[in-house]
C-alpha positions as a Markdown table, in Angstrom:
| # | Residue | x | y | z |
|---|---|---|---|---|
| 1 | Unk | 8.5 | -62.8 | 96.1 |
| 2 | Unk | 7.0 | -59.5 | 94.8 |
| 3 | Unk | 8.6 | -58.5 | 91.4 |
| 4 | Unk | 9.6 | -55.2 | 91.1 |
| 5 | Unk | 9.7 | -53.5 | 87.6 |
| 6 | Unk | 12.5 | -50.8 | 86.7 |
| 7 | Unk | 11.5 | -47.5 | 86.1 |
| 8 | Unk | 11.7 | -48.0 | 82.6 |
| 9 | Unk | 9.4 | -51.0 | 82.4 |
| 10 | Unk | 6.4 | -49.4 | 84.1 |
| 11 | Unk | 6.8 | -46.4 | 82.0 |
| 12 | Unk | 6.0 | -48.5 | 78.6 |
| 13 | Unk | 3.6 | -50.6 | 81.0 |
| 14 | Unk | 1.3 | -47.4 | 81.5 |
| 15 | Unk | 1.7 | -46.3 | 77.6 |
| 16 | Unk | -0.1 | -49.3 | 77.0 |
| 17 | Unk | -2.8 | -49.3 | 79.6 |
| 18 | Unk | -3.5 | -45.5 | 78.1 |
| 19 | Unk | -3.2 | -46.8 | 74.6 |
| 20 | Unk | -5.6 | -49.5 | 75.3 |
| 21 | Unk | -8.1 | -47.3 | 76.9 |
| 22 | Unk | -7.8 | -44.3 | 74.4 |
| 23 | Unk | -8.8 | -47.5 | 71.6 |
| 24 | Unk | -11.8 | -48.3 | 73.6 |
| 25 | Unk | -12.9 | -44.6 | 73.8 |
| 26 | Unk | -11.7 | -44.4 | 70.1 |
| 27 | Unk | -14.4 | -47.3 | 69.4 |
| 28 | Unk | -16.8 | -45.7 | 71.6 |
| 29 | Unk | -17.0 | -42.6 | 70.1 |
| 30 | Unk | -17.1 | -43.9 | 66.2 |
| 31 | Unk | -20.3 | -46.2 | 67.6 |
| 32 | Unk | -21.6 | -43.1 | 69.2 |
| 33 | Unk | -21.8 | -41.2 | 66.1 |
| 34 | Unk | -22.7 | -44.2 | 63.7 |
| 35 | Unk | -25.8 | -44.6 | 66.1 |
| 36 | Unk | -26.1 | -40.5 | 65.6 |
| 37 | Unk | -26.2 | -40.8 | 61.9 |
| 38 | Unk | -28.5 | -43.7 | 62.0 |
| 39 | Unk | -31.0 | -41.7 | 64.2 |
| 40 | Unk | -30.7 | -39.1 | 62.0 |
| 41 | Unk | -31.2 | -40.6 | 58.6 |
| 42 | Unk | -34.5 | -42.5 | 60.2 |
| 43 | Unk | -36.2 | -39.1 | 61.1 |
| 44 | Unk | -35.5 | -37.4 | 57.9 |
| 45 | Unk | -37.1 | -40.5 | 56.4 |
| 46 | Unk | -39.9 | -40.2 | 59.2 |
| 47 | Unk | -40.6 | -36.9 | 58.3 |
| 48 | Unk | -42.0 | -37.9 | 54.7 |
| 49 | Unk | -44.8 | -39.5 | 56.9 |
| 50 | Unk | -47.8 | -38.8 | 58.8 |
| 51 | Unk | -46.6 | -38.3 | 62.5 |
| 52 | Unk | -48.8 | -40.4 | 64.9 |
| 53 | Unk | -48.4 | -40.7 | 68.9 |
| 54 | Unk | -50.4 | -42.3 | 71.5 |
| 55 | Unk | -51.9 | -38.8 | 72.7 |
| 56 | Unk | -53.6 | -38.3 | 69.3 |
| 57 | Unk | -56.5 | -40.3 | 70.2 |
| 58 | Unk | -57.1 | -37.9 | 73.2 |
| 59 | Unk | -56.4 | -34.4 | 71.2 |
| 60 | Unk | -53.8 | -33.9 | 73.7 |
| 61 | Unk | -50.1 | -32.8 | 73.1 |
| 62 | Unk | -47.8 | -35.4 | 74.2 |
| 63 | Unk | -44.3 | -33.6 | 75.5 |
| 64 | Unk | -42.7 | -36.8 | 75.8 |
| 65 | Unk | -42.7 | -37.6 | 71.8 |
| 66 | Unk | -40.4 | -35.6 | 69.5 |
| 67 | Unk | -42.3 | -33.9 | 66.7 |
| 68 | Unk | -40.0 | -34.0 | 63.6 |
| 69 | Unk | -42.6 | -33.2 | 61.4 |
| 70 | Unk | -43.2 | -29.7 | 63.1 |
| 71 | Unk | -39.8 | -28.5 | 62.2 |
| 72 | Unk | -40.8 | -28.9 | 58.8 |
| 73 | Unk | -42.6 | -26.4 | 56.5 |
| 74 | Unk | -44.7 | -27.6 | 53.3 |
| 75 | Unk | -45.8 | -25.1 | 50.7 |
| 76 | Unk | -47.9 | -26.1 | 47.8 |
| 77 | Unk | -47.1 | -23.9 | 44.8 |
| 78 | Unk | -50.1 | -24.1 | 42.1 |
| 79 | Unk | -48.7 | -22.7 | 38.8 |
| 80 | Unk | -50.5 | -19.8 | 37.1 |
| 81 | Unk | -52.1 | -20.3 | 33.9 |
| 82 | Unk | -49.9 | -19.0 | 31.2 |
| 83 | Unk | -50.7 | -17.1 | 28.2 |
| 84 | Unk | -49.2 | -20.3 | 26.2 |
| 85 | Unk | -51.9 | -22.0 | 27.9 |
| 86 | Unk | -54.6 | -19.5 | 27.5 |
| 87 | Unk | -54.0 | -18.6 | 23.8 |
| 88 | Unk | -54.7 | -22.4 | 22.3 |
| 89 | Unk | -56.1 | -22.7 | 18.8 |
| 90 | Unk | -59.5 | -22.8 | 18.2 |
| 91 | Unk | -59.9 | -26.1 | 17.0 |
| 92 | Unk | -62.2 | -26.8 | 13.8 |
| 93 | Unk | -62.2 | -23.2 | 12.7 |
| 94 | Unk | -60.9 | -21.9 | 9.4 |
| 95 | Unk | -60.6 | -18.9 | 7.9 |
| 96 | Unk | -61.3 | -17.3 | 4.3 |
| 97 | Unk | -60.5 | -14.2 | 2.5 |
| 98 | Unk | -63.0 | -11.4 | 0.7 |
| 99 | Unk | -61.6 | -9.1 | -1.9 |
| 100 | Unk | -61.4 | -5.8 | -0.8 |
| 101 | Unk | -63.2 | -2.5 | -2.0 |
| 102 | Unk | -60.5 | 0.0 | -3.3 |
| 103 | Unk | -58.8 | 2.0 | -2.4 |
| 104 | Unk | -56.9 | 0.4 | 0.3 |
| 105 | Unk | -56.1 | 2.3 | 3.4 |
| 106 | Unk | -54.2 | 5.5 | 2.9 |
| 107 | Unk | -51.2 | 4.4 | 5.2 |
| 108 | Unk | -50.1 | 1.1 | 6.9 |
| 109 | Unk | -52.8 | -0.3 | 9.3 |
| 110 | Unk | -50.2 | -0.7 | 12.1 |
| 111 | Unk | -49.6 | 2.9 | 12.0 |
| 112 | Unk | -53.4 | 4.1 | 11.2 |
| 113 | Unk | -55.0 | 5.8 | 14.3 |
| 114 | Unk | -58.7 | 4.5 | 12.7 |
| 115 | Unk | -57.4 | 0.9 | 12.2 |
| 116 | Unk | -55.0 | 0.4 | 15.2 |
| 117 | Unk | -56.6 | 1.7 | 18.5 |
| 118 | Unk | -53.5 | 1.4 | 20.4 |
| 119 | Unk | -52.5 | 4.0 | 18.8 |
| 120 | Unk | -55.3 | 6.3 | 20.4 |
| 121 | Unk | -55.5 | 4.9 | 24.1 |
| 122 | Unk | -58.3 | 5.5 | 26.2 |
| 123 | Unk | -58.6 | 6.6 | 30.5 |
| 124 | Unk | -60.9 | 5.5 | 32.5 |
| 125 | Unk | -64.4 | 7.2 | 32.7 |
| 126 | Unk | -66.2 | 8.6 | 35.8 |
| 127 | Unk | -69.3 | 6.9 | 34.2 |
| 128 | Unk | -72.1 | 4.1 | 34.9 |
| 129 | Unk | -70.5 | 0.6 | 34.7 |
| 130 | Unk | -73.5 | -1.4 | 32.9 |
| 131 | Unk | -76.3 | -0.8 | 30.6 |
| 132 | Unk | -77.5 | 2.3 | 29.6 |
| 133 | Unk | -80.9 | 3.3 | 28.0 |
| 134 | Unk | -81.4 | 5.8 | 25.6 |
| 135 | Unk | -84.2 | 7.1 | 24.2 |
| 136 | Unk | -85.0 | 6.9 | 20.4 |
| 137 | Unk | -85.0 | 4.3 | 18.2 |
| 138 | Unk | -82.0 | 2.0 | 16.9 |
| 139 | Unk | -80.9 | 0.2 | 14.2 |
| 140 | Unk | -82.9 | -3.6 | 13.8 |
| 141 | Unk | -80.0 | -4.3 | 11.9 |
| 142 | Unk | -76.8 | -3.4 | 14.2 |
| 143 | Unk | -74.4 | -6.0 | 15.6 |
| 144 | Unk | -75.7 | -7.6 | 18.4 |
| 145 | Unk | -73.0 | -7.8 | 21.0 |
| 146 | Unk | -74.4 | -11.1 | 23.1 |
| 147 | Unk | -72.9 | -12.8 | 20.3 |
| 148 | Unk | -69.3 | -12.4 | 21.3 |
| 149 | Unk | -70.0 | -14.9 | 23.8 |
| 150 | Unk | -71.1 | -18.6 | 22.9 |
| 151 | Unk | -73.7 | -19.0 | 25.7 |
| 152 | Unk | -75.5 | -15.4 | 24.1 |
| 153 | Unk | -75.2 | -14.1 | 28.2 |
| 154 | Unk | -76.0 | -10.5 | 29.2 |
| 155 | Unk | -72.9 | -8.3 | 29.6 |
| 156 | Unk | -71.1 | -7.8 | 32.7 |
| 157 | Unk | -69.4 | -4.6 | 32.8 |
| 158 | Unk | -66.0 | -4.4 | 34.5 |
| 159 | Unk | -64.7 | -0.9 | 33.6 |
| 160 | Unk | -65.6 | 2.1 | 31.7 |
| 161 | Unk | -63.3 | 4.2 | 29.4 |
| 162 | Unk | -63.0 | 7.0 | 27.2 |
| 163 | Unk | -61.1 | 6.7 | 23.9 |
| 164 | Unk | -58.5 | 9.8 | 23.1 |
| 165 | Unk | -59.7 | 11.8 | 19.7 |
| 166 | Unk | -56.9 | 12.0 | 17.0 |
| 167 | Unk | -55.4 | 14.8 | 15.1 |
| 168 | Unk | -54.8 | 14.3 | 11.7 |
| 169 | Unk | -53.5 | 17.5 | 11.2 |
| 170 | Unk | -50.1 | 16.3 | 13.3 |
| 171 | Unk | -50.7 | 12.6 | 13.4 |
| 172 | Unk | -51.0 | 12.7 | 17.0 |
| 173 | Unk | -53.2 | 11.8 | 19.9 |
| 174 | Unk | -56.1 | 14.3 | 21.1 |
| 175 | Unk | -57.9 | 15.1 | 24.0 |
| 176 | Unk | -60.4 | 12.5 | 25.3 |
| 177 | Unk | -63.4 | 12.2 | 23.3 |
| 178 | Unk | -66.5 | 13.9 | 25.4 |
| 179 | Unk | -69.4 | 12.7 | 23.7 |
| 180 | Unk | -70.9 | 10.1 | 24.6 |
| 181 | Unk | -69.2 | 9.5 | 27.8 |
| 182 | Unk | -68.2 | 6.4 | 27.4 |
| 183 | Unk | -66.4 | 4.7 | 24.4 |
| 184 | Unk | -64.6 | 2.1 | 25.5 |
| 185 | Unk | -66.0 | -0.6 | 27.7 |
| 186 | Unk | -64.6 | -3.7 | 30.0 |
| 187 | Unk | -66.6 | -6.9 | 29.5 |
| 188 | Unk | -65.8 | -9.7 | 32.5 |
| 189 | Unk | -64.9 | -12.7 | 30.6 |
| 190 | Unk | -63.2 | -16.2 | 31.7 |
| 191 | Unk | -59.7 | -16.7 | 30.4 |
| 192 | Unk | -59.3 | -18.3 | 27.7 |
| 193 | Unk | -62.9 | -18.6 | 26.6 |
| 194 | Unk | -63.9 | -18.4 | 22.6 |
| 195 | Unk | -64.8 | -14.7 | 21.1 |
| 196 | Unk | -67.4 | -14.6 | 18.7 |
| 197 | Unk | -68.1 | -12.4 | 15.7 |
| 198 | Unk | -71.4 | -10.9 | 16.7 |
| 199 | Unk | -74.5 | -10.8 | 14.3 |
| 200 | Unk | -76.0 | -8.3 | 12.1 |
| 201 | Unk | -78.7 | -7.6 | 10.0 |
| 202 | Unk | -75.8 | -7.1 | 7.1 |
| 203 | Unk | -73.9 | -9.3 | 5.0 |
| 204 | Unk | -70.7 | -8.4 | 2.7 |
| 205 | Unk | -71.4 | -11.4 | 0.6 |
| 206 | Unk | -70.4 | -15.0 | 0.3 |
| 207 | Unk | -72.0 | -15.4 | 3.7 |
| 208 | Unk | -69.5 | -13.2 | 5.6 |
| 209 | Unk | -70.4 | -10.6 | 7.9 |
| 210 | Unk | -67.1 | -8.9 | 8.3 |
| 211 | Unk | -63.7 | -8.2 | 7.1 |
| 212 | Unk | -60.6 | -8.0 | 9.6 |
| 213 | Unk | -58.9 | -4.7 | 8.8 |
| 214 | Unk | -56.3 | -5.2 | 11.3 |
| 215 | Unk | -55.1 | -8.0 | 13.6 |
| 216 | Unk | -52.2 | -8.3 | 16.4 |
| 217 | Unk | -51.5 | -10.8 | 18.9 |
| 218 | Unk | -53.9 | -9.0 | 21.1 |
| 219 | Unk | -56.3 | -6.9 | 19.5 |
| 220 | Unk | -58.7 | -6.8 | 16.4 |
| 221 | Unk | -61.1 | -4.6 | 14.2 |
| 222 | Unk | -63.4 | -5.7 | 12.5 |
| 223 | Unk | -65.4 | -3.7 | 10.0 |
| 224 | Unk | -69.1 | -4.6 | 8.8 |
| 225 | Unk | -68.3 | -3.5 | 5.2 |
| 226 | Unk | -65.9 | -4.3 | 2.7 |
| 227 | Unk | -64.6 | -1.1 | 3.0 |
| 228 | Unk | -61.0 | -0.9 | 4.0 |
| 229 | Unk | -61.4 | 2.4 | 6.1 |
| 230 | Unk | -64.3 | 3.1 | 9.2 |
| 231 | Unk | -66.2 | 6.0 | 6.9 |
| 232 | Unk | -69.2 | 4.0 | 6.7 |
| 233 | Unk | -70.9 | 1.6 | 8.6 |
| 234 | Unk | -70.0 | -0.4 | 11.7 |
| 235 | Unk | -66.8 | -0.9 | 13.2 |
| 236 | Unk | -65.8 | -3.4 | 16.1 |
| 237 | Unk | -62.7 | -3.0 | 17.8 |
| 238 | Unk | -61.6 | -5.6 | 20.5 |
| 239 | Unk | -58.6 | -5.9 | 22.6 |
| 240 | Unk | -57.4 | -8.4 | 25.5 |
| 241 | Unk | -57.8 | -11.0 | 23.1 |
| 242 | Unk | -55.7 | -13.8 | 21.8 |
| 243 | Unk | -56.3 | -13.7 | 18.3 |
| 244 | Unk | -56.6 | -17.0 | 16.8 |
| 245 | Unk | -52.7 | -18.1 | 15.7 |
| 246 | Unk | -54.0 | -19.0 | 12.1 |
| 247 | Unk | -56.2 | -16.0 | 11.2 |
| 248 | Unk | -53.5 | -13.5 | 12.7 |
| 249 | Unk | -51.3 | -15.4 | 9.9 |
| 250 | Unk | -53.8 | -15.1 | 7.3 |
| 251 | Unk | -54.2 | -11.0 | 7.9 |
| 252 | Unk | -50.4 | -10.8 | 8.1 |
| 253 | Unk | -49.9 | -12.4 | 4.7 |
| 254 | Unk | -52.3 | -10.4 | 3.0 |
| 255 | Unk | -51.5 | -7.2 | 4.8 |
| 256 | Unk | -48.2 | -7.2 | 3.4 |
| 257 | Unk | -49.5 | -8.2 | 0.1 |
| 258 | Unk | -51.3 | -5.1 | -0.6 |
| 259 | Unk | -54.8 | -5.8 | 1.1 |
| 260 | Unk | -56.3 | -6.2 | -2.0 |
| 261 | Unk | -58.2 | -9.4 | -0.3 |
| 262 | Unk | -58.3 | -9.6 | 3.6 |
| 263 | Unk | -59.5 | -12.4 | 6.3 |
| 264 | Unk | -63.6 | -12.5 | 6.6 |
| 265 | Unk | -65.3 | -13.8 | 9.4 |
| 266 | Unk | -69.0 | -15.7 | 9.2 |
| 267 | Unk | -71.7 | -14.6 | 12.1 |
| 268 | Unk | -70.8 | -16.4 | 15.0 |
| 269 | Unk | -67.8 | -17.5 | 14.1 |
| 270 | Unk | -65.2 | -17.7 | 16.7 |
| 271 | Unk | -61.8 | -15.9 | 16.2 |
| 272 | Unk | -60.1 | -15.3 | 19.4 |
| 273 | Unk | -59.9 | -16.3 | 23.2 |
| 274 | Unk | -60.0 | -14.2 | 25.9 |
| 275 | Unk | -56.7 | -13.1 | 27.2 |
| 276 | Unk | -57.9 | -12.6 | 30.7 |
| 277 | Unk | -60.7 | -11.7 | 32.9 |
| 278 | Unk | -61.7 | -8.8 | 31.0 |
| 279 | Unk | -62.0 | -7.8 | 27.4 |
| 280 | Unk | -62.1 | -4.3 | 26.1 |
| 281 | Unk | -64.4 | -3.1 | 23.2 |
| 282 | Unk | -65.4 | 0.2 | 21.3 |
| 283 | Unk | -68.1 | 0.3 | 18.3 |
| 284 | Unk | -68.1 | 3.2 | 15.7 |
| 285 | Unk | -70.9 | 4.2 | 12.8 |
| 286 | Unk | -70.1 | 6.0 | 10.1 |
| 287 | Unk | -66.8 | 6.5 | 12.0 |
| 288 | Unk | -68.2 | 8.3 | 14.9 |
| 289 | Unk | -67.8 | 6.3 | 18.2 |
| 290 | Unk | -70.7 | 5.3 | 19.9 |
| 291 | Unk | -71.3 | 4.2 | 23.3 |
| 292 | Unk | -71.1 | 0.2 | 23.8 |
| 293 | Unk | -73.4 | 0.3 | 27.1 |
| 294 | Unk | -76.7 | 1.2 | 24.8 |
| 295 | Unk | -78.9 | -1.5 | 25.5 |
| 296 | Unk | -81.2 | -0.4 | 22.5 |
| 297 | Unk | -78.4 | -0.3 | 20.0 |
| 298 | Unk | -76.1 | -3.6 | 20.9 |
| 299 | Unk | -77.8 | -5.0 | 23.9 |
| 300 | Unk | -81.5 | -5.9 | 22.9 |
| 301 | Unk | -83.2 | -8.6 | 24.6 |
| 302 | Unk | -80.9 | -8.3 | 27.5 |
């Protein structure tokens, strides 16, 4: 005998069937999402390693293989050499002081255009970038600039410049010095290499070669006499350097104490490091700017 359900019972039965099927669908969806998530995690972990496929041995691409690593772009950034790394102290160096011949400079060294050449400035010159042979004789006791470098190498000039004259009446910058054609030269160096005192045939006493008339973190002025000026003797200006920190501190102490004594350096002594790939150089004799390219004067034997 066939059993017939009442309409209400039939509706409840249909709901039960629908709910059962919906549970199955939900479970299936959850399983599917779980598999997708697991597959994604496994794919990410594979990105960290090399991608190998069956076609690797033949060198032909396999279109049937999905290369997840192809979607990952890697960049390797090498850190630049920082100023802190270049301007390291020079181990084993120590610096003394010497009494300075009076009178002291007539104004603060930072504000003196003969001691702090940053006040003058310079401009590129349209001249030969290299050694120049001048006629005539030179001073056999002049500083030998090859001694700036620990290997006493021949110079590699990277630029040439003209320094500005100084108008002492207005205490202001004047026109470019016309003669000689070059009064400031750039020399190629390796960042961080040590810079040394060029030896000469002169001495300022107690085994010292030069006084430090002015120093800042990136430049220095050296004098081949014990005078606190550039009037007599040789004066050497250098820039784009890292003055050795203890030497800079010593200069600052005596400069602020009246300059009765100033730091003194020995021939060949390392006093700075190259700040970049070029150092700047100017040389003066009895106050007059000379050509730093002159072979007979500063680069004999080079």
